[in-house]
Structure formats: C-alpha cells, structure tokens
SEFISE-927131 format. One line per 2 residues: for each residue x, y, z of N, C-alpha, C. Coordinates in steps of 0.1 Angstrom, whole numbers, m for minus. Layout:
// SEFISE-927131
X/Y/Z/X/Y/Z/X/Y/Z; ... $
This chain:
// SEFISE-927131
29/m153/m205/29/m140/m198/18/m139/m187; 22/m134/m176/13/m133/m165/11/m118/m161 $
m1/m114/m160/m5/m100/m156/m11/m101/m142; m5/m93/m133/m10/m94/m119/m13/m80/m114 $
m25/m77/m108/m27/m64/m102/m20/m62/m90; m17/m49/m87/m10/m45/m75/m18/m34/m68 $
m29/m38/m62/m38/m28/m57/m33/m19/m45; m38/m7/m44/m34/2/m33/m38/m4/m20 $
m29/m2/m10/m32/m6/4/m36/6/12; m46/5/20/m49/15/30/m49/10/44 $
m45/18/53/m46/15/67/m58/22/73; m68/14/75/m81/20/81/m78/26/95 $
m69/20/102/m64/25/115/m49/20/116; m41/28/123/m27/25/125/m22/29/139 $
m21/20/148/m17/23/162/m2/19/163; 6/28/168/20/25/171/21/23/186 $
26/11/190/26/8/204/39/10/211; 50/6/204/63/8/210/74/6/199 $
86/12/202/97/9/194/104/m4/198; 108/m12/188/114/m25/191/129/m24/191 $
136/m34/198/150/m34/198/156/m35/184; 149/m41/174/154/m43/161/153/m30/152 $
147/m19/158/146/m7/150/132/m5/144; 124/m16/143/111/m15/139/102/m10/150 $
89/m9/148/79/m6/158/69/m17/159; 64/m19/171/52/m28/172/40/m20/168 $
32/m26/159/20/m19/153/8/m27/155; m3/m21/155/m16/m27/153/m23/m19/142 $
m27/m26/131/m33/m19/120/m44/m27/113; m53/m20/107/m63/m26/99/m60/m24/84 $
m56/m35/78/m52/m34/64/m65/m36/55; m66/m28/45/m77/m30/35/m71/m27/21 $
m78/m31/10/m72/m29/m3/m83/m23/m13; m78/m15/m22/m86/m9/m32/m88/m18/m44 $
m97/m15/m52/m99/m23/m65/m89/m20/m75; m82/m8/m74/m73/m3/m84/m59/0/m78 $
m50/1/m87/m36/3/m83/m27/2/m95; m15/m3/m93/m5/m6/m103/m8/m20/m109 $
1/m23/m119/m1/m36/m126/13/m41/m129; 16/m54/m127/29/m60/m130/27/m71/m140 $
35/m71/m151/35/m82/m161/49/m89/m160; 48/m102/m160/60/m110/m160/59/m120/m171 $
71/m122/m178/71/m132/m189/85/m138/m189; 86/m151/m193/99/m157/m195/107/m150/m206 $
120/m149/m204/128/m142/m214/142/m148/m214; 150/m144/m225/163/m150/m226/173/m143/m216 $
170/m131/m212/178/m124/m202/169/m115/m194; 173/m112/m182/166/m104/m173/165/m89/m178 $
153/m84/m177/151/m69/m180/139/m64/m172; 139/m51/m170/128/m45/m162/124/m32/m169 $
111/m30/m170/106/m19/m177/95/m12/m168; 94/1/m169/84/8/m162/77/19/m170 $
64/20/m169/57/31/m176/47/36/m166; 45/49/m167/36/56/m158/30/68/m165 $
19/74/m160/13/85/m167/23/97/m168; 33/97/m159/43/107/m160/55/105/m169 $
55/93/m175/66/89/m185/60/90/m199; 68/97/m208/64/98/m222/64/84/m228 $
74/76/m225/75/63/m231/80/53/m220; 80/41/m224/85/30/m215/100/32/m212 $
103/32/m199/117/32/m195/121/18/m193; 133/14/m198/137/0/m197/152/m1/m193 $
154/m11/m185/168/m15/m181/171/m29/m185; 182/m32/m191/187/m45/m193/194/m49/m180 $
192/m62/m176/198/m66/m163/188/m62/m152; 193/m57/m141/185/m55/m129/186/m40/m125 $
175/m33/m126/174/m20/m119/172/m24/m104; 176/m15/m95/175/m18/m81/162/m11/m75 $
152/m19/m74/139/m15/m67/133/m27/m61; 121/m25/m55/115/m36/m48/110/m47/m57 $
106/m43/m69/102/m53/m79/113/m63/m82; 125/m57/m86/136/m66/m90/141/m73/m78 $
141/m67/m66/146/m74/m54/136/m86/m52; 123/m84/m54/114/m95/m52/117/m106/m61 $
119/m103/m74/122/m113/m84/135/m121/m80; 145/m114/m77/158/m120/m73/156/m129/m61 $
149/m124/m51/147/m132/m39/138/m145/m42; 128/m143/m51/120/m155/m54/128/m165/m61 $
136/m161/m71/144/m171/m79/154/m178/m70; 160/m171/m60/170/m176/m51/163/m186/m42 $
151/m182/m36/144/m191/m27/140/m204/m33; 135/m204/m46/130/m216/m52/139/m222/m62 $
152/m217/m62/163/m223/m71/158/m223/m85; 154/m212/m90/149/m211/m104/159/m203/m112 $
164/m210/m123/174/m204/m132/169/m195/m143; 155/m195/m145/149/m188/m156/152/m173/m155 $
151/m166/m167/152/m152/m168/138/m146/m171; 137/m134/m167/123/m128/m168/124/m113/m174 $
114/m110/m181/110/m96/m184/99/m92/m175; 102/m82/m167/92/m77/m158/88/m62/m162 $
75/m60/m164/71/m46/m167/61/m41/m156; 63/m29/m152/55/m23/m142/47/m11/m148 $
34/m12/m147/25/m1/m151/23/7/m138; 29/18/m136/29/25/m123/19/36/m123 $
8/34/m115/m3/44/m114/m3/51/m101; 2/44/m90/1/50/m77/13/59/m74 $
12/70/m67/23/78/m64/33/71/m54; 45/75/m55/56/69/m47/56/75/m34 $
62/68/m24/63/73/m10/51/80/m5; 40/72/m6/27/79/m4/18/72/7 $
23/62/13/15/56/24/4/46/20; 4/42/7/m6/33/2/0/20/m4 $
13/18/0/19/5/m3/23/3/m17; 26/14/m25/29/12/m39/40/3/m42 $
52/5/m36/63/m4/m38/61/m18/m32; 55/m18/m20/52/m31/m14/42/m39/m23 $
31/m32/m28/21/m39/m36/28/m44/m49; 37/m36/m55/44/m40/m67/52/m53/m64 $
60/m53/m53/68/m64/m50/59/m77/m48; 48/m75/m41/39/m86/m38/33/m91/m51 $
29/m82/m60/23/m87/m73/34/m94/m81; 46/m90/m80/57/m97/m87/59/m111/m81 $
58/m113/m68/59/m126/m62/47/m135/m67; 35/m129/m67/23/m137/m71/25/m141/m86 $
29/m132/m94/31/m135/m109/41/m145/m111; 52/m145/m104/63/m155/m106/58/m168/m101 $
50/m168/m90/45/m181/m85/36/m187/m95; 27/m179/m102/18/m185/m112/27/m190/m124 $
37/m182/m128/45/m186/m139/53/m199/m137; 57/m201/m124/65/m213/m121/58/m223/m112 $
45/m223/m112/36/m233/m105/40/m234/m90; 43/m223/m84/45/m224/m69/32/m221/m62 $
29/m229/m52/16/m228/m45/16/m214/m38; 5/m206/m41/5/m192/m35/4/m192/m20 $
1/m204/m14/1/m205/1/14/m210/6; 24/m212/m2/37/m218/2/43/m208/12 $
46/m214/24/52/m205/35/65/m198/31; 73/m204/22/85/m197/18/83/m185/10 $
71/m184/4/68/m172/m4/66/m160/6; 59/m163/17/57/m153/27/71/m150/35 $
80/m159/36/93/m156/41/100/m146/32; 99/m148/19/105/m138/10/98/m125/12 $
85/m125/13/78/m112/14/82/m105/27; 84/m112/38/88/m105/51/102/m99/50 $
110/m106/42/124/m100/41/124/m88/33; 114/m86/24/114/m74/15/109/m62/22 $
100/m63/32/94/m52/39/82/m55/47; 79/m47/57/69/m50/67/55/m51/60 $
52/m43/50/39/m43/43/37/m53/33; 48/m59/28/48/m68/17/39/m81/20 $
40/m87/32/32/m99/34/17/m95/33; 13/m84/38/m2/m80/37/m6/m78/23 $
3/m72/15/0/m70/1/0/m83/m7; 9/m92/m3/9/m105/m9/m4/m112/m7 $
m9/m112/5/m22/m118/8/m33/m111/1; m33/m97/2/m43/m89/m5/m57/m90/1 $
m57/m94/14/m70/m95/21/m71/m85/32; m83/m81/35/m85/m73/47/m81/m81/59 $
m73/m74/68/m66/m82/79/m62/m72/90; m61/m78/102/m55/m71/113/m40/m74/113 $
m32/m64/113/m17/m66/113/m11/m63/126; m3/m72/132/4/m69/144/19/m71/142 $
26/m70/153/41/m71/152/46/m59/144; 54/m62/134/59/m51/125/47/m47/115 $
36/m54/116/25/m53/106/25/m65/97; 34/m75/99/34/m86/91/29/m99/97 $
23/m98/109/16/m109/115/1/m107/113; m5/m115/104/m18/m111/98/m29/m120/103 $
m40/m114/106/m53/m122/110/m64/m117/100; m67/m125/90/m78/m120/81/m91/m118/88 $
m98/m108/84/m111/m104/89/m121/m101/78; m134/m101/81/m144/m97/71/m142/m83/67 $
m142/m80/54/m139/m66/49/m152/m59/46; m150/m48/39/m161/m39/36/m162/m37/20 $
m161/m49/14/m161/m49/m1/m172/m41/m7; m168/m33/m17/m177/m25/m25/m179/m11/m19 $
m174/m8/m7/m175/5/m1/m168/16/m10; m174/26/m14/m168/36/m22/m156/43/m14 $
m145/45/m21/m134/51/m15/m127/61/m24; m123/73/m18/m116/83/m26/m102/84/m19 $
m91/83/m27/m78/85/m23/m73/98/m28; m66/106/m20/m61/119/m24/m47/121/m18 $
m38/125/m27/m24/128/m23/m21/142/m28; m16/151/m19/m14/165/m23/m1/167/m31 $
5/156/m36/16/158/m45/29/159/m38; 30/154/m26/43/155/m18/46/141/m14 $
59/138/m14/65/125/m10/69/127/5; 65/118/13/69/118/28/78/107/31 $
89/110/38/98/99/43/92/91/54; 91/78/52/86/70/63/95/70/75 $
108/70/73/117/70/84/116/83/92; 114/94/85/113/107/92/100/108/100 $
89/102/94/77/102/101/77/94/114; 83/82/113/85/74/125/94/81/135 $
104/87/131/113/94/140/105/105/147; 95/111/141/87/122/147/76/117/156 $
74/104/156/64/98/166/68/102/180; 58/106/188/61/111/202/64/100/212 $
63/87/208/66/76/217/54/72/227; 43/79/225/32/76/235/23/65/230 $
21/55/238/12/44/235/m2/48/239; m10/50/229/m24/55/231/m35/44/231 $
m30/31/232/m39/21/234/m41/12/221; m48/0/224/m49/m10/214/m61/m7/205 $
m61/m14/194/m73/m14/185/m85/m20/192; m97/m15/189/m109/m21/194/m112/m34/187 $
m121/m42/192/m125/m54/185/m139/m54/181; m143/m63/172/m157/m63/168/m158/m59/153 $
m169/m53/150/m172/m48/136/m161/m40/130; m157/m43/118/m145/m37/112/m147/m22/111 $
m158/m17/106/m160/m2/104/m160/5/118; m167/m1/128/m167/5/141/m153/5/147 $
m145/m6/145/m132/m6/150/m123/5/144; m125/6/131/m117/17/124/m121/31/128 $
m134/33/130/m138/46/134/m134/50/148; m133/39/157/m128/42/171/m112/43/171 $
m106/39/160/m92/39/160/m86/53/155; m73/52/151/m66/65/148/m54/61/139 $
m47/71/135/m34/69/128/m24/77/136; m16/70/144/m6/76/153/5/83/145 $
6/81/132/17/88/124/12/100/118; m1/103/120/m7/115/113/0/128/118 $
2/130/131/7/142/136/21/145/131; 31/135/132/44/138/126/44/139/111 $
35/132/104/34/134/90/29/148/86; 20/153/93/15/167/91/26/177/93 $
35/174/103/46/183/105/55/183/93; 58/171/87/66/169/76/60/175/63 $
47/174/62/40/179/50/26/185/54; 26/198/57/14/204/62/2/203/52 $
4/200/40/m6/199/30/m15/187/33; m10/178/41/m19/166/45/m31/171/53 $
m29/181/61/m40/187/69/m51/193/60; m46/199/49/m56/205/39/m64/194/33 $
m57/183/29/m65/171/23/m75/166/33; m71/164/46/m80/158/56/m91/167/58 $
m89/180/58/m100/190/60/m110/189/49; m105/188/37/m114/186/25/m123/174/26 $
m116/163/30/m124/150/30/m134/150/42; m129/155/53/m138/154/65/m151/163/63 $
m150/173/55/m161/182/53/m170/178/42; m167/167/35/m175/162/24/m187/154/28 $
m199/157/22/m211/150/26/m210/135/23; m215/127/31/m216/112/29/m203/105/34 $
m194/112/40/m182/105/45/m185/96/57; m181/84/56/m182/74/67/m170/74/76 $
m158/75/69/m145/75/76/m135/82/68; m127/91/73/m116/97/66/m104/98/75 $
m92/95/69/m80/94/77/m68/94/67; m56/97/72/m44/94/65/m41/80/65 $
m35/75/54/m31/61/53/m16/59/56; m12/49/63/2/46/65/10/58/71 $
22/61/65/29/73/70/27/85/61; 16/84/53/13/96/44/21/96/31 $
18/106/22/9/117/25/m5/114/19; m8/102/14/m21/99/9/m31/98/20 $
m43/104/18/m54/103/27/m66/96/20; m75/90/27/m86/84/21/m99/88/28 $
m110/86/21/m123/87/27/m132/76/22; m140/70/31/m150/60/27/m163/68/26 $
m171/65/16/m184/72/14/m196/62/15; m208/68/17/m220/60/18/m225/56/4 $
m221/64/m6/m224/60/m20/m215/66/m30; m213/60/m41/m202/65/m51/m204/80/m55 $
m216/84/m57/m218/98/m62/m213/108/m53; m212/105/m40/m207/115/m30/m192/118/m32 $
m185/110/m40/m170/112/m42/m168/123/m52; m177/126/m61/m175/134/m73/m170/148/m69 $
m177/154/m60/m174/168/m56/m160/169/m50; m157/161/m39/m144/163/m34/m133/159/m43 $
m135/149/m52/m125/145/m62/m123/157/m72; m133/163/m76/m132/175/m85/m124/186/m78 $
m128/188/m65/m121/199/m57/m106/196/m56; m103/183/m54/m89/179/m52/m81/181/m65 $
m87/177/m76/m81/178/m89/m79/193/m93; m88/201/m89/m87/216/m92/m75/222/m85 $
m71/215/m74/m59/220/m66/m46/213/m71; m47/205/m81/m36/198/m87/m32/186/m79 $
m40/181/m70/m38/169/m62/m41/156/m70; m33/146/m67/m36/133/m73/m48/127/m66 $
m57/121/m73/m68/114/m66/m72/102/m74; m78/92/m67/m83/80/m73/m97/77/m67 $
m107/76/m76/m120/72/m72/m121/57/m74; m123/49/m63/m123/35/m64/m133/29/m53 $
m130/17/m49/m138/11/m38/m130/0/m32; m134/m4/m20/m127/m14/m13/m129/m28/m19 $
m118/m36/m20/m120/m49/m26/m126/m59/m16 $
C-alpha cells in the first residue's frame, strides 16, 4: 500500500498573455505548494475500485470498476503508458474544495501517478510520466513535480526556482465553485506584461492574477475574501489563486493567521491554516 500526499497548489502570480490556436492560453505563473491538502492511497487488488471520503461524506463512497474522474483517468493512463496489467484499489481522502483554483483534482491525479510509480518501480523522473501528466491537464505536471516553479506555455513548461518554504499561508474559499472555462471566457484579452525576474516574493508582489476580475464577476464573494485578507495585520501577499474562488494570504508569522481564519469561519467560509512547502 502506498500513501501519497496531494498538496494544494497556489498561483502566487498568474499572467495571461494570449489565447492560443489550440484553445488554451499562454500563461506565465508562479507555482507554489502548501504543506497540506488531499491524500491518495493506492494498493494492488484483484479488481479495480475507487473510493472517496471527505469531511462532507458520512461514510466512504465506493465504486467497483472505474468512476470517471481525474484520479481514475490518471490510473488508466499510467497503466496504458507502462503496459501494466495489475488492478488497483485507489482511495482518495478529499480535503480541498472542488473547482476552487488550488489544483485539487490536478493534485489528486499527480499524487495517483506518483503512488503508482512507487508501487511499480517507475522512476519518478521518467519523461513518459510527465507525458501522461500533460495529457491529463495543464496543472498536472506542476503538481506532479510538487516544486516551486515558473510555469509558461499552458503552464506545463516548468522552471524550478527557490521557494519560500515555511512561510505561513492562509487559504480561504467562500464556498462557491467557479467554472474555469467561464472565467477564461471572461478574460478581457489584454496582455498586461510579463512576470518580473529575480527574488520570488518580490516577483510575486509585482505580479498579478489576470483572472481575478472575471472570477469576481462570476462570484462576487471573492472580493469579500480578498478584502478580509488584505486588511489583516502581517500580510505579506494576498491574492486569488488560479481561476478562483480560493484566495490566499502569506503572513510574516503564524499567529497572524488566527484572527482572519476565525473571521472566515464565522462567515461559513472554508479555510486552511498551513505553510508553503
């Protein structure tokens, strides 16, 4: 049995440069990862099955055969790529909200690929593993790597950079799911310039998230979250992640997260007190 973490992904900055002929967009983004997130367990089995549990589920939900989600697609793509006939039980401990801009599904798929690689002795640096990840989604390669990186192209061309490990981080989601496709459709098409270079935090602070405006149109509560975080003492950087609706704030010390986290929970918002990996 292999247990693999699926940490939350955050975009410290996300610049949309242009729409591509293939329907994707050329992006420049700063990927970073939290210490906490979902968890995937994989074990050899006599037949394929998938199970999911979350704080919102009273009990484990289970499907014999293949439920259709990114985790099972990742498993099917892995076994096809490496010609593996084995069957697997895959269990997902789901802690991150869905459709929330912090890579929950992508992180789960990436964790599944890492777990299957460990189970079947596939080198984690094997290029074909990243080919599988790219086919699953633009964020999956970054989540597979799990390292702070600059992402370009669709976001799947990665350049690792020194991170901000240990920096306290609060994630807040107002309890709304935002459609990534709708948010990208709402982007105004304006290229506002490239990412800065140099120190990661300075680059992030000089950056922006070009999807914030259309996301706030889709879900006005995002603005309320951002206002709460920006007004909190000790905030080093606050921004929406990905296409929303989750927002994050980096703090100068952990104790500073307590008051905004309590305020968020009092409003019924999901939040996670964590730190950058």
